[in-house]
N, C-alpha and C positions, 0 to 999 in steps of 0.2 A: 486344456484351455490355455490359449496363449495371453500371457500379461503384456500389456502395452507399457514398458518402462522406457526410460531415457535412455539415449545411446552413447552418453559420456562416458569417460572413464569412472569406475565405481568410487575412486575418492572425491570425484566432483558432485556426483549424485548424493553420495551420505551426506556429505559435509553440507549441501545446499538443504538436504532435508532435516537435518538437525539443527540447523542455524534458524532457517525459516520457520519451523513449527515452533521455535522458544521464542527468539528474539523480538518480534513484533507483538506478539500475544502479552509477552512479559512486560514490555514498554506500556503498551495500552494499560494492562490490569495495575502496574506501578502507578501510572497516572491516575486512574480511577481512584485507586487506594488513597492517595494522598488529597483529593479533591473532596472526597467522603469523609475523610477525618477532620479537615478544615470545616465542613458544613455540621459536623457531629451528627451524621447520619448514622442511625443505629445498624450495628452489625456489618461493617464495609467488608468484612473478610467473607461473608455470605455472598455479596454481591460479586466479588472477586471470583470467587469460586464458579459463581453461575457464568460469568464472563468465559472464563477458562473452560468451562465445560460446553458452552455453545461453541467456541471456537475448535475445541476437540474433537465434536460430532460433526462439524462443518468439515472440517481438513479432511477427517476418517471418509464422510461420506463422498467428497470430491476425489478423494484418492481411490476409492472402490469404483467409482465411475470411470475415472481414467484409466485404470487397471483394465477394465474391462474392453477399453478400445472405441468406446461411444464418442468420445471427445475429439480423438485423433482422426479427422476427417476434414478435409478442405471444402468447405462449404460456406455459404454468406447466407446469413449472418452467421459467425463463428458459432458453433453450438456451445463452446465453453463459456461465451458471453451470456449467450440464451439462457444456459441451463444454471449457471453459477453468479456470474459477477452482475447479471440486471437485477437478479432477484435480491442477492445481496445489498444492493445500493438501495432498492425500494424498501428493504427492510429497516436499514439504516435511516433512510427520510421518513418513513409512513410509520414505524413501530419504535424505534429507539428514543426519540422525542419524547413520546407519552409516557415513557417508563418514569418514575417518580426517583429512582436513583440517580436516572441520566440528567433530571432536572436540577437535582444537588449538584452534580459534578459541574453542570454547564455553569451554574451560578457562582462556582467556588475554584475552577481550573483556572490557571493562570495563562496567560498568553504564552509565555517562554515554555510551558509544558506542551502544549499543542505543537509549538513549532519543533521541540526536541524529539517528539515523535518519529519525525520524518529521518531520523539517522538509519532506520531501517532501510533507506532506500539505498544504503551501500550494496543491498543485493545486485545492483546493476551489474556489479563486476561479474556475476554469473552469465549476464547475456555476453560478456567477451569470451568467457571461458568454453560456452555453449559453441559460439562462433569459430573459436579458434580450433576446435574439434572437428569442425566441418557439420554441425547439425543445427546451424541458425544462419541466415543470409546476414552477410557483413552489413548491409544498410540498416537492416531492422536493429542488429545487435548494436551499432553504433549510436543510433537515436535513442534507444531505450537504455544503453548502459551510459553514455555520458550525461545524458538528463538527470538519470537518477543519481549517479555518483557526484555530479555538480551540485545538485540541489541539496544532497545529505553533507556534503563539504561546505555549503554556503549557511548551514543550520549555525555553524559556531560563530562565524563574525556576527551575524544578525543577533545572535543573543548575545555578544558582546556589547554591542551598540545598545540594546534595549537595557541591558545591566547598568551599562555606565550612563543611562539616560542621557544619551546622545540626541541632539537634534535631528540627526539623520536616521534615527532610530526607525521612526514611523515610515518616512518614504522606502528605507531599507527593506523592512519588513514587507510592504505591501508589495515592492518589486519583487521581493523574493517568492512572495505567495503567487503572483502571476505566473512568474518563471516555470515555479513547481507544476501549477496547474497546466500551465502549456506543454508543458514537457509531458505529462500522463496523457494529455488528450491528443498529442502528436503520436505518442506510442501506440494507443487505440486505433489511430486513425492510418497508421504506418502496417500496423497489423492487417486491417481490412485490405488494404491496396496490395500487400504481398501475398494475402491468400487470395485475391481475385487473380493476380498473375498466376499463383501456383495451379489453379484451376484451368487457367487457359494452357499452360505450358506443361502440365503433369508433375511440376516439381514438387518437393516436399514442402516448402514455404516454411510456416513456423508451426509445423505438427510436433516439434519437440517440445514446445510449449503446451502440448494438450497430452503429454504423457506424464507418468508418474515418476518423480516428485515435483518437475518444474509446472506439473497443471496448478499449483498453489499460487503461482506468481499471476496468471491472469483471473484466477478465481476470487483471489484474496486483494491483491495490490491496488488496482485501478479503482475500485468501489471504495476502498478504506481510504486511499490517498486523497479522492476526489472529495470524500465526505470531510475529512480534515481540512482541507483546503477551505471549505465551505465555512468551516467553524471558525477557521482563522478570519476570513472575511468578517463574518459575524462580530467575533471578537473586536475587530478593529474597528468597526463602525458603531459598537457600543461602548466603548472606551477610548482612552488616548493613551500612547505611549510617551511617557514623562520625558521632558526635557530638562536640562540644569535650571531652567529660569524657574520649570513649573513645580519643581520638586521643593 
């Protein structure tokens, strides 16, 4: 049986697999734990273990399906979106908000913590690496890579403004959140357009991101990022970022 793995050098594949499997989940679990502790929720570590277990099973199943080659086909709509990203997003929207521990997290999580989660979008560097080794179209790599990296970089000045209670904190947070949301939507749109062109020309398109372990990016990142941006919009609507005059 042939396994469908990435065609980039081994060090790129290994570093990505290790970092992506650990860093985003660790950031999410850490944030959940802090919020549950503030809420005095019973046994927050049990909740953290469940979240780790969920993502562990999800990443494993996605990896197995990707290794089989089922996802590495240029079709519209892309199989990886239909089989992984959309179900995960629906799970976030329809199931997660009903969970008691999530309700406790939502009531006690800080806006800054939700924003800081987006530092995992430095993963955009791997768009450039995949393109540099000829495994990803440069147009798609530039749109996805620069958008994610800039969003991650801008996390720090936005957090600084919030912590300083600057009068620019709220508009800066709103603009950053809009930019981050538009970035991920543009990546999805570009992926579909590139795939359509690849079908017409017989090119590889973005098949590299349907192979293991890069498959974890489209399977996890779009749904998670959009959900986080929605939460930040809701947090902004429900509360106000303090200014010096309001402090």
